[in-house]
N, C-alpha and C positions, 0 to 999 in steps of 0.2 A: 475528529475521527482519524485514526491512523491511516497514513497514506501508503502508497506502494512501497517506498523504501523501508518503511517500518515493518510492513508485512513480510517483505523479503528477508529482513533481518531476523524476524521471529522464525521464519521458516528455517533459516540457516542455524539458528540456535536450537530449534527443536530436532532437527535431523539427526544429530548424534545420539539423542536419547530415544528416538522413535523409529527412524528408518531402519528396517531390518529387524526391528524388535517385535516381540509378541505381547499382545494386550492380555495379561493374565486376568484382569478384573477391570470392570468399568463401573464407577459409581455415578449415577444420575440423581442429583439431590433436589430437583424440582421438576415440575411437569413441562415447563416451557422457558424460553428466553424471548426473543422477538416473535418467534413462531414456536408451536409445540414441538417437542422432540419427536423423532420418528417412532413409530410403534415398535415395541420390543427393542429399543435402542441398545441397552446393555447386552442383551442376548445376541444381537446381530454382530457385535464387535468383539465380545469376549472370546479368547482363543484364536483370534485372527492375527496374522502377521502384517505389519505395515510394509508393503512392498516398496512404496516410494512416497515421497512427500514433495509435492509441487506447489507452485503458486500460479494462479491465473488472475490478472488484474489484482484486486484486493482480497481474493479468495484463497484460502489454503485448501489444498486437495490431498487428502490422505487416501492413497490407493491400497486396498487390501489384497491379500493373496487369493481371495475368492471372487475378485473382480468388482467387489463393492467399492464405492468411493464415498468418503465422508467429506462434505463441503462445509467448511467453517469460515465464518466472518467475525471479525473482532468488534464490529459495531462502533459505538462511541467510546466505550470504556473497558473493553475486553482485553485480557492478557493471559498468557500462559506462564506458569512457574514450574521449574524443574526442581524437585526435592531429591537431593542426594544425601548419602550418609554424612558427607562433610559440609553440607549447607544447601541453601536454596539459591537458584539463579532464575532471573526473569529475563528471557531473551527479548532484546529490543530496547531502544532508548526512545522515550516518548516526551513530547512537548509538555504534557500534563502528567502528573504523577499517577502511576498505576496503583490500584488498591491492593492492600495486603490483608484486609480484614477477612477472616475465615468465613464469616457469614455470607460472603459473596462468592465463595467457592462452589460452583454449580456442577462441575463435571470433573471427575478424577480418573485418569488413566493409570493403572498399575502396570508398569512396563517391565519386561525382562528383555534387554537388548544389548547393544554395543557398549552402553555405559553401565551395564549390570542392572540391578533392580532399582528402579526409580519411580517416583510418582510425578505425573505431569498433570498439573491442576489448572483448570480454566476458571478464571475469576472475572466477574462482570457485574459491577454495582448497578449500572443502569439497565442492564439486560437488553441492549439493542443488538447484541451479537446473535448468532444462531448457528446451529449444526443440523444439517440435513443429509439424507442419504440418497444415492443414486447408483447406477452401474456404469462401468467404464464404457460399454458399447453405446450408451445413450447420453453420455456426459455432455457431448457437444450440442445436444438438443435441449439441455436443461434450461428452463426459463431464465436463470441467472447467468448462464454462460453463452447461450447461442448468439446473442446480438453484440457481444463484445468485439471491439475493434482490435487493432494490432497492439502488441506490447511496445512500450517506448524504449525497451532495452535491447532490442534485436535489430538485425540488419534490414528487416522489412520496412522499418520507418525510414522514409526517404523524402526528399523534396518533391520528386515526381509523384510519389504516392499521395502526399498531402495536397499537391496541386489539383489532383483529380477530385478531391473531397471539398476543397475550399473554393473551387471555381464559381459555383453558383451561390455561395453562402454570403448573405448580407448581414449575418450575425456578427457581433464583435469578436475579435480574435480570441479573447479569453474564453468566451462561451464556446467557440468552435473547438478549442483545445480541451475543454472540459467535457465535450461530448464523448461519452464512453463507447459509442458506436464507431467513433473514428480512432481514438487512442484509448486503450483500456487501462484503467488504473491511475491515470494522470489526474492529480487532485489540485485543490486550490492553492496550497502553499507553493508547490513546485512549478505551477503555471506562472505565478507571480514572479518567481525567481528566474525562470527560463526567459520570460519576456524582458526582464531587466537586462539579462546577459545579452540578449539579441538586440537591445535598444529599440524594441517595438512597443507601441502603446497598446494597452489592453482594450482600448476603445476603437482601434482601427478595425475596419471591416475585413473579415478573413479573405474575401475575394480580391482585395487590393494586393495580395501577395501572389496573384496568378496573372499571367499576361493574357492578352486578348486571344492568343493562339492556344491557351490552355496550358502553357508551360510555366514552371516555377519562376517567379520574379526573383531579382537578385537577392532580396532580403529573406527569401524563404529557406535557402540552404543554411544560413547561419542560425535560424530558428531551430531547425532540426538538430544541428549540432549542440545548441544550448539545451534543448530538452534532454538529449541523451546524456550530456555531461552533468547536468544538475542532478539527474536521477542517479548516475554513477557515483557522484561525489557524496550524495546523501546515503546511499547504501554503504559506501566505504566508511563514512563517519559513524553510521549506526553499527557497523559490524566490527569496528576496531576493537571494542572491548571483548568481543567473543574470541578474536584471534589471540588476544593477550590473556585469555582465560580469567579475566576479572569478573567478579560478581557484579551484576548490574541491579540496582534497586529501583530503576524506573524514574529517578528524579533528575537525571542529567539533561534530559531534553534531546530530541532528535534534530541534529543538524542545526540547532538553534544558534550556536555561536558563529555560524557561517552565513546566516541570513543576510542578504544585502538589502532587501526591501520589506519582506514580510514582517508585519507587526512592528514596523519602525516609523509609524506616522509622525511627521513633524521633525524627524532627524535629517541631517544633511545626507545627500546622496553620496554613496561610497565610491562612485566612479571617479578615477583620477581626472582632474580638470573640470568636473561638473560642479556648478555652484547651486544646483537645484536642491529641493527639499522633497522628501518622500511624502506623498499624499495618500489618503485613503478615500476610496469611493465604494459604493455598493452596486454590484452588478448581479442581477438575478438572485438577490437576497444574500449574496456573499460579499465579504470584504475583499477589495482589490487594493493592493499596495503597489505604487509605481512612482517614478520620477517623471513629471511632465516636461522637464527641461531636456532630458536626453533620450526619452522614449517617445518616438514619433511614429 
């Protein structure tokens, strides 16, 4: 499933084509994805102007000029493609190749905006993504939005803030970091990478990073820095092709050439001076990659 940096890269890629643009026509080519499309979906969006395009966790939020909000999620295999007169562009770089088969094109936005007249196509072979509608004044109370924690990209994420959430947690550190009610949008890959950078074991109890007085232990501050930096690095890696105006075909992989532990089972640890080997274990049904020699 695309993680937060990939969704942010997609948002940045879509913004020049959609933000400030008018939806002249909307094609809905099937009745549902993971969930049924909203009633009168095309009619509710045709003629509307996309006032802003935001991201919350792994959700894309298209805010319209009539205060309607389209909530979109890419699911396992969803992607957007921008078709321009000079060719097509797929915003975002993904670990697994994005589909280009037209039979999986389920929604088509015919836009007239900053890039001129373009088609923005949503393609999703497995159909685990979805598009739902709400209104701006009740967005924060939407079932998918209301319980989300803080973003890992802003100043709100701090050692003091995490200490208050980790103090009573006996769960493994990795599970605590994946809790979307604590940090929104932080996924499996980047938790593995952040823990490696912070030299912390994914099996360590989260509460061990909090003192008896409820203050951050010495190793919690580096973890916060690692989380922020690994997300920033991934966004930068995913967005570099957009800044260079290269066409991306979805085959290059997101951040994959910089992975230090993820999907590297049995390979030598990349940390200077470490003689350990990357291990894979399963935690809560998900693969965890780490070096037991330097992550404690």
